C-alpha positions in Angstrom: 0.0 0.0 0.0 1.4 3.4 -0.9 2.2 6.1 1.7 -1.0 8.1 1.3 -3.6 5.3 1.2 -3.8 5.1 5.0 -4.8 8.7 5.2 -7.3 8.9 2.4 -8.8 5.4 2.7 -8.1 2.2 0.8 -7.1 2.7 -2.7 -9.8 0.3 -3.9 -12.4 2.7 -2.7 -10.9 6.0 -3.9 -9.5 4.5 -7.2 -6.0 5.8 -6.6 -3.2 3.6 -7.8 -1.0 1.6 -5.5 2.5 2.3 -6.7 5.9 2.0 -5.1 8.2 5.0 -4.8 11.8 5.1 -3.8 14.2 2.4 -2.8 13.1 -0.6 -0.8 14.4 -0.6 2.8 14.5 -3.5 5.2 15.5 -1.4 8.2 12.0 -0.8 9.6 11.4 -4.3 10.8 8.8 -5.2 13.4 9.5 -6.2 17.0 8.5 -9.7 16.1 11.1 -9.9 13.4 13.8 -8.7 15.9 12.8 -11.4 18.3 13.3 -14.0 15.5 16.8 -12.5 14.9 17.7 -12.9 18.6 16.4 -16.5 18.5 18.5 -17.2 15.4 21.6 -16.0 17.3 20.8 -18.1 20.4 20.1 -21.2 18.4 23.4 -20.8 16.4 25.4 -20.5 19.7 23.8 -23.7 20.9 24.6 -25.3 17.6 21.0 -25.9 16.7 21.7 -24.7 13.1 18.4 -25.7 11.5 16.4 -23.8 14.1 18.8 -20.9 13.8 18.2 -20.7 10.0 14.4 -21.1 10.3 14.4 -18.2 12.8 16.6 -16.3 10.4 14.1 -16.7 7.5 11.3 -15.5 9.8 13.4 -12.4 10.5 13.8 -11.8 6.7 10.1 -12.3 5.9 8.3 -9.0 5.4 4.9 -9.2 7.0 3.4 -7.2 4.1 5.1 -9.1 1.2 5.3 -12.7 0.1 9.1 -12.3 -0.2 10.5 -15.4 1.6 9.4 -19.0 1.7 10.9 -22.3 2.8 10.0 -25.9 3.7 11.6 -28.6 5.8 11.4 -31.9 4.1 12.9 -34.8 6.0 15.5 -32.6 7.6 16.4 -30.8 4.4 15.4 -27.1 4.1 14.7 -25.7 0.7 14.2 -22.0 0.5 13.7 -19.1 -1.9 13.3 -15.4 -1.7 12.9 -12.5 -4.1 15.0 -9.4 -4.8 13.5 -7.4 -7.6 13.7 -9.3 -10.8 15.7 -12.2 -9.3 14.8 -15.3 -7.3 17.4 -16.5 -4.9 17.1 -20.2 -4.0 19.0 -22.9 -2.2 19.1 -25.7 0.3 20.4 -26.7 3.7 21.5 -30.3 4.1 24.3 -32.4 5.5 25.6 -29.5 7.5 26.0 -27.5 4.3 24.4 -24.2 3.2 24.1 -23.3 -0.5 22.4 -20.4 -2.2 22.4 -19.1 -5.7 20.7 -16.8 -8.2 20.6 -17.0 -11.9 21.5 -13.8 -13.8 21.1 -14.8 -17.5 21.7 -17.6 -20.0 24.7 -17.3 -22.4 24.1 -18.5 -26.0 27.9 -18.1 -26.5 30.9 -17.2 -24.3 32.9 -14.3 -25.6 36.0 -12.8 -24.0 34.4 -9.5 -23.2 31.6 -11.1 -21.2 34.0 -13.4 -19.3 36.3 -10.5 -18.5 33.4 -8.5 -17.1 32.4 -11.4 -14.8 36.0 -11.9 -13.6 36.2 -8.2 -12.8 32.9 -8.3 -10.9 34.0 -11.5 -9.2 37.0 -9.7 -7.6 34.7 -7.3 -5.9 32.5 -10.0 -4.2 33.2 -10.8 -0.5 31.2 -13.9 0.1 30.0 -15.3 -3.2 31.3 -16.0 -6.7 30.1 -16.2 -10.3 29.4 -19.6 -11.7 28.5 -21.2 -15.0 26.5 -24.4 -15.1 26.4 -27.1 -17.8 23.6 -25.2 -19.7 25.6 -21.9 -19.7 23.4 -20.3 -17.1 25.4 -17.5 -15.3 24.7 -17.5 -11.6 26.1 -16.1 -8.3 26.7 -18.8 -5.7 27.4 -18.8 -2.0 28.3 -21.9 0.0 29.2 -22.5 3.6 29.5 -25.1 6.3 26.7 -24.7 8.9 29.3 -24.6 11.7 30.5 -21.1 10.6 27.2 -20.0 9.0 26.3 -17.4 11.7 23.2 -15.3 11.1 25.4 -12.3 10.5 27.4 -14.1 7.8 24.3 -15.5 6.1 22.6 -12.1 6.1 25.5 -10.3 4.4 26.2 -13.2 2.0 22.6 -13.4 0.8 22.3 -9.7 0.5 25.4 -9.7 -1.7 24.0 -12.4 -3.9 20.5 -10.7 -4.1 21.5 -7.1 -4.8 24.2 -8.0 -7.3 22.0 -10.5 -9.2 19.1 -8.0 -9.3 21.3 -5.2 -10.6 23.4 -7.1 -13.1 20.8 -9.1 -15.0 19.4 -6.1 -17.0 22.8 -4.4 -17.3 24.6 -7.4 -18.7 21.7 -8.3 -21.1 21.6 -4.8 -22.3 25.4 -4.8 -23.0 26.0 -8.3 -24.4 23.8 -9.7 -27.3 24.9 -13.2 -26.4 22.8 -13.2 -23.2 19.1 -13.9 -22.9 17.0 -13.3 -19.8 16.0 -15.9 -17.3 12.6 -14.9 -15.9 12.5 -15.8 -12.3 11.8 -12.8 -10.1 8.5 -11.4 -9.0 8.0 -8.7 -11.6 4.8 -6.8 -11.2 3.8 -5.5 -14.6 2.5 -1.9 -14.7 -0.2 -0.6 -17.1 0.8 0.9 -20.4 -0.5 4.2 -19.1 1.8 4.2 -16.1 4.8 3.2 -18.2 4.0 6.1 -20.6 3.6 8.6 -17.8 7.0 7.6 -16.2 8.8 7.6 -19.6 7.4 11.1 -20.5 8.3 12.4 -17.1 11.9 11.1 -17.4 12.4 12.7 -20.8 10.6 16.0 -20.0 12.5 16.5 -16.7 15.9 15.8 -18.2 15.1 18.2 -21.1 13.8 20.9 -18.8 16.8 20.7 -16.5 19.4 20.8 -19.4 17.5 23.7 -21.0 17.5 25.6 -17.7 21.3 25.1 -17.5 21.9 26.2 -21.1 19.7 29.2 -21.0 19.7 30.1 -17.3 20.8 33.5 -15.9 23.6 31.9 -13.9 26.9 31.3 -15.7 27.7 27.6 -15.5 31.5 28.3 -15.2 31.1 31.0 -12.5 28.5 29.1 -10.5 29.3 25.3 -11.0 27.9 24.5 -7.5 24.5 25.8 -8.5 24.5 23.6 -11.7 25.5 20.6 -9.6 22.5 21.1 -7.3 20.2 21.1 -10.4 21.9 18.0 -11.9 21.8 16.0 -8.6 18.3 17.1 -7.7 17.2 15.7 -11.1 19.1 12.4 -10.5 17.5 11.7 -7.1 14.0 12.9 -8.2 14.0 10.5 -11.2 15.2 7.7 -9.0 12.5 8.2 -6.3 9.6 9.0 -8.5 10.1 6.5 -11.4 11.9 3.7 -9.6 13.8 2.5 -12.6 15.6 -0.8 -13.1 18.4 -1.9 -15.3 20.3 0.6 -17.5 18.7 3.8 -16.1 19.2 2.7 -12.5 22.8 2.1 -13.2 23.1 5.4 -15.0 21.6 7.3 -12.0 24.0 5.6 -9.6 26.9 6.4 -11.9 25.9 10.1 -11.9 25.9 10.0 -8.1 29.4 8.4 -8.1 30.8 10.9 -10.6 30.0 13.7 -8.3 31.0 12.2 -4.9 33.7 9.6 -5.5 35.8 11.9 -7.7 36.2 14.6 -5.0 39.3 12.9 -3.6 41.0 13.3 -7.1 40.4 17.1 -7.0 38.5 17.0 -10.3 37.0 20.5 -11.0 33.2 20.7 -10.4 32.8 22.0 -14.0 34.3 18.8 -15.4 32.1 16.7 -13.2 29.0 18.6 -14.3 30.0 18.0 -17.9 30.3 14.3 -17.3 26.9 14.2 -15.6 25.3 16.1 -18.5 26.8 13.6 -20.9 25.1 10.8 -18.9 21.7 12.5 -19.1 22.1 13.0 -22.8 22.7 9.2 -23.2 19.4 8.7 -21.4 17.7 11.0 -24.0 19.0 8.8 -26.8 17.1 5.8 -25.6 13.7 5.0 -27.1 10.5 4.4 -25.2 10.6 0.6 -25.6 14.0 0.5 -23.9 12.5 2.3 -21.0 9.3 0.2 -20.9 11.4 -2.9 -20.4 12.9 -1.4 -17.1 9.6 0.0 -15.7 8.0 -2.5 -13.4 7.3 -3.0 -9.7 9.1 -5.7 -7.7 9.1 -7.6 -4.4 12.4 -7.3 -2.5 14.0 -8.7 0.6 17.1 -6.6 1.2 17.4 -2.8 1.1 20.4 -1.1 -0.6 20.4 2.0 1.7 22.1 2.3 5.1 20.5 3.6 8.3 20.8 7.3 9.2 20.3 8.7 12.7 18.3 11.8 13.4 21.4 13.7 14.8 23.3 12.9 11.5 20.3 14.2 9.5 20.1 17.4 11.5 23.8 18.1 10.9 23.3 17.4 7.2 20.3 19.7 6.9 22.0 22.5 8.8 25.0 22.3 6.5 23.1 22.3 3.2 20.4 24.9 4.2 23.2 27.5 4.7 23.7 27.4 0.9 20.1 28.4 0.2 19.6 32.1 1.4 21.9 33.8 -1.3 20.1 32.2 -4.2 16.7 33.0 -2.5 17.6 36.6 -1.8 18.8 37.1 -5.4 15.7 35.5 -6.8 17.3 32.4 -8.4 14.2 30.4 -7.5 15.0 27.4 -9.7 18.3 27.0 -7.8 16.5 27.5 -4.4 14.1 24.7 -5.3 17.0 22.5 -6.6 18.8 22.8 -3.3 15.7 21.7 -1.4 15.2 18.9 -3.9 18.8 17.8 -3.5 18.5 17.6 0.3 15.3 15.5 0.1 16.6 13.3 -2.7 20.1 12.8 -1.4 18.7 11.4 1.9 16.1 9.2 0.2 18.7 7.9 -2.3 21.4 7.0 0.2 19.7 6.2 3.5 17.0 4.2 5.2 15.4 7.1 7.1 12.7 6.9 9.7 9.1 6.5 8.6 7.7 9.9 9.5 10.6 11.8 7.9 10.2 9.6 4.7 6.5 10.4 4.7 7.2 14.1 4.9 9.8 13.9 2.1 7.3 12.0 0.0 4.8 14.8 0.6 7.4 17.3 -0.6 7.8 15.4 -3.9 4.1 15.0 -4.2 3.5 18.8 -3.9 6.2 19.8 -6.3 5.2 17.2 -8.9 1.5 17.4 -8.5 0.9 17.2 -12.3 2.9 14.0 -12.6 1.0 12.4 -9.7 -2.3 13.4 -11.4 -1.2 11.7 -14.6 -0.4 8.6 -12.7 -4.0 8.6 -11.4 -3.8 10.2 -8.0 -6.8 12.4 -7.3 -5.7 14.5 -4.4 -4.4 18.0 -5.3 -1.7 19.7 -3.4 -0.9 22.5 -5.9 -2.9 24.3 -8.4 -0.6 25.5 -11.2 -3.3 27.6 -12.9 -3.7 29.7 -9.7 -0.1 29.3 -8.6 -1.3 28.3 -5.1 -1.0 25.4 -2.6 -3.9 23.4 -1.3 -3.1 24.1 2.3 -6.0 22.1 3.7 -4.8 18.9 2.0 -1.2 19.5 3.0 -2.1 20.0 6.7 -4.3 16.9 6.6 -1.3 14.8 5.5 1.0 16.3 8.0 -1.5 15.7 10.8 -1.9 12.1 9.6 1.9 11.6 9.7 2.0 12.9 13.3 -0.9 10.7 14.4 0.5 7.5 12.8 4.0 8.0 14.2 3.3 9.3 17.7 5.2 6.4 19.3 
């Protein structure tokens, strides 16, 4: 159920769509799940490995999703769980744990593909790439039960799941010799939703690049302002369209270009130009390439890390100091880009607390009211024709967030 359905009633009654936004997080687990985790640790310490792993799977199981299943047949546990477009499966028998996930099937094995897999293999900590007799490419993890602690199993399965989910679309898009293996829980979206997301992606990229080209701020004199616009766009597209495959990889690459090159003292202007080139590559793709990557999924592991409220306050204070000059000099597009960057950066990188995430979602909903209307959401937060906010609806949502998160 989407964030606002609880406040406006069930989506079946108000005919609003039930769409996912942003990156899945597994950090907001229930007290019951944490009890299962504690039991998994206790059982492992007492060398009751089967009970430990069954408690571990109960910890992973999302109460709102059918993401994990397992069965114990004559002392052998067979399990499976889902991460986006991938199914991860395995067995536990004879004091041995094995898990694997298929990525794609190779019709031929060329040097470029094998080199890519070897390079990726080097970066794995727990698992490894594998090729079976039918040329199915998989990621595999194995372990003796005696050293398969819940901590080790958690990080190993997360490594398999997140890598398999990310690499399938990327490798298939890059190598013609690969064909997909359909195993995950893809939830197909309507053609109208795909069209809305595709049009939003293209229009937002074009609008931002046009603003940079024709804006009143000189890109060479104010590269920081341009960076805010480019990163705001990156995080907004990631949260609001939830892309998979090539586009998801492109947005993550944009994030890395800006932040991981700082240690090399690369000028901000050069980083901005690299990012603009990435956006232009997205504009060159056709609608069908996007449609293949627009779908909802069931996931088990989040890819974002936790973030404390004190850390968030420090981040907010630091970034908001950059806002007054642009506001006072009436560079409204940069002012909004700074706010969007703050919200988007936190949602892109961190598993933030539920009430804050709800407020950030409301921010995106207000500033992208037309997009949400096209997706089928009926509640208005901003009237573009009158250039005015619907304060009543906004206050209702904020009051709902407070009520739902009083604890």
